[in-house]
C-alpha positions, 0 to 999 in steps of 0.5 A: 500500499502507498501512501501520497504524503505521510505513512502510518506508524505501525502499532506498537501496543494496545493499552488499557488506561484505567484512569484516562478519562482524568486526564483525556479531553473531550472528543467530538461527537459527530453530528453524521458520519459520512463515510465514502468508498471511492477509487482513484480508477474510476471516472465517476468518484471524483464528484463524490469525492468533491462533495464529501470533501466540502461537507469537512467545513462543517466541522461537526461532521465526520467526513472519511474517505476509504479507498477500494481496490476492486478497480485496480485492474483497471490500470491504475493501482488506487495509492490510497486503497486498501483490501481492509477498506473493501472488505468494510464495504463489503459488509456494509453491502451485505448489511444492506442487501445489495449484490454488488458494491460499487463506487462511488457508494456514500454511507450516512450513519452505517445506516443509509447508502447511495452513489449521491446526496445532496446537503440536505440529504446529509442535515436531515439524517443525524447520527443521534450519537448516545455520547459517553465516548471520549478519544483524545491524543495524550503522551504519545497515545490515542486514549478511548474512554468510555468503551466500558459502558458498550455492549460487548456484541457491539463490533467497534473500529478505530479508524485512523485518517489523514485531516484536510485535502490531498491530490494524486496526479494519475497516469492511468486507467479512467482517470489518466491525465487528472489531479484528483483531491481527496479529503480525510484519507483513511490509512487504517481501520482496525477492530478494538474491543472494549479493553482496547483504549489505546493505541500509539498515535502517529503525528499530524493523524486524526482518529475516529471510533466508531460503534456499530450494530452487530447486524445492521451496521448501524453506527450508534456512537462514535467520537472523533479527534482532529490534531 
């Protein structure tokens, strides 16, 4: 996997902080979680990239752009692509009852999807998070608190992403000759459990913790840290 800018530092340790709540600052609870599954090899994706990128201007919204890998055979290997992101999209597809995944696919709060949304659609489908989660970076660690109150059957993921815009010059495939711009590019997604409350942080990286319903994949709770 090739990153245009900063590589993510590998996770070196998983630590439990019993007293983290006392030292961590409150993380932001997003009003909406907007997940875009996109590909640099898809000629239909640039408008969706621009749309979700513009949503990052609303700091109450959590926007995440995942590079998927199944269009790499068209001639251009997505420089942000990762098979784990493809598998995440497939898990959503199974929960939604759709036969095939596609790009661009925008998933709202883990409960609705479309290749195209308008801003008013985003604004009328809030997350309604339960709250109680906290995520922060303290002493070089991403500290998560509030997981003790989460049902242990709920899937929980920690998402790492590079905040802001990045540009990619594409020289092959459907977008040959184009410069693509993507915002809040996801660099890592990993499942965690309720007793894994901190990992080593990487510089200039943002983090989000998402709690899902096990069957529907709906996001029940979320918190985000931005450097």
